N, C-alpha and C positions, 0 to 999 in steps of 0.2 A: 504493498498501499505506502504512495506517497500521500504528504507531508498535509496535497486538499483535501484530499476524504477524511481526514479527522478534525476539521474547520468548527466543521457542527457535529460531531461524535464525537468526544476524548475521548484518549489511551485509560484504562486502568491498564499495569502491570505489577503483578506480587510477585516479590522474593517468600523467604522458607520466613524472611521475619516484616519488610519494610513493606506495603502499599503506596506504589506512585497513582494518583486521582486528581481529576475536577476538586477543585476546594469549595466548600460552601458557606453559609452565615452562623451554620453549629462551630465548625472549625474558629470562629473568629478568639473565644474563648483560649484556645492552645495557643491561637495565633502573635498572645497581646503577649508570654511568656518569652519570644526572642524574639519576637522580628524587632523589637525597637533597639533591641541590647546595641551601643551604636563596636563591639569588641568584634561583632559579625562581620563590619564592614570593613574591618582593617585592609583587606587588599583588592578592595573597591575604589578607590581612588573618592568614595565619597561616605558621609555615612548616610543611616537613612533618611529618608526621604516622608513625606507625607504619606502612605498609605504605609511604612510601616512601621510609625510613629502611630499610627490608631488605625488597624488594618481592617475597622466596618470603613471603611472607602472604598477596602476592593471591594464591598458588593451590594456601594450604593449605584451605582448603574448599571443597566439592564445590561446583558452580556450581549455581543453581538461579531457577526463572525468576523475571522480572523485570520489570516496566516502563523500569527503565531500565541501562543497559550502556553500558560500559567497553572502547573498543579502542582498539589500536594506532596511533601514526604509522610505516606504516615504511618506507622509503628500499631503492624498487622493485629498484633492482642489485646489494644486501646482503641482502635482509631485514631489518637492524636497524632493532630501535625505537630510534625518538629521538625520539616524544612521545607522548603519550593525550590524551585526548579522555572525556567520558561523555555521552549521550545523553541525556536526561530526556522524558515527554509535556510536551506547551505546559501552562502554563499559565492557571489565567482570573484577570482582574483582575492591579489591580498588583503589582511586584516590589520584593520590601525593598529597602531598604538595608545591602549586609552592612560599614559601613560602612569603605569604604576605597574611596566612591564612584561604586562602582561597583554593579549589580545581582548577583543575588545565584548567577551561576551566570560571579564576575570569572577568570580563568583562560579551560581553554579549554572549553567549553557550547556544542554545536548542541540546538538546541529543534527534535522536530517534531510537526507535528500528527498 
């Protein structure tokens, strides 16, 4: 499947301990535990933005079709979101350095073609 196949139907990936899945409003309490923590943004070259400081903002807008999407990483046993990742379409050509010593997807970034 290509990334375009997931624009409306986001993937769910399961391992023995984790589930990578779309997030929803019931995840807000878990997100508030770690998203505002400045220390997790050390290598991103920026601090937490508005949505990271207040995860409720992630769910205020109605979801619309997009070529990239945001997924939560949840512990399978508790279903508590303990991390997140963004999925972007694969870019062609060189990836610019964002000043942090790594390419533009510093942090949690997965690229699918």
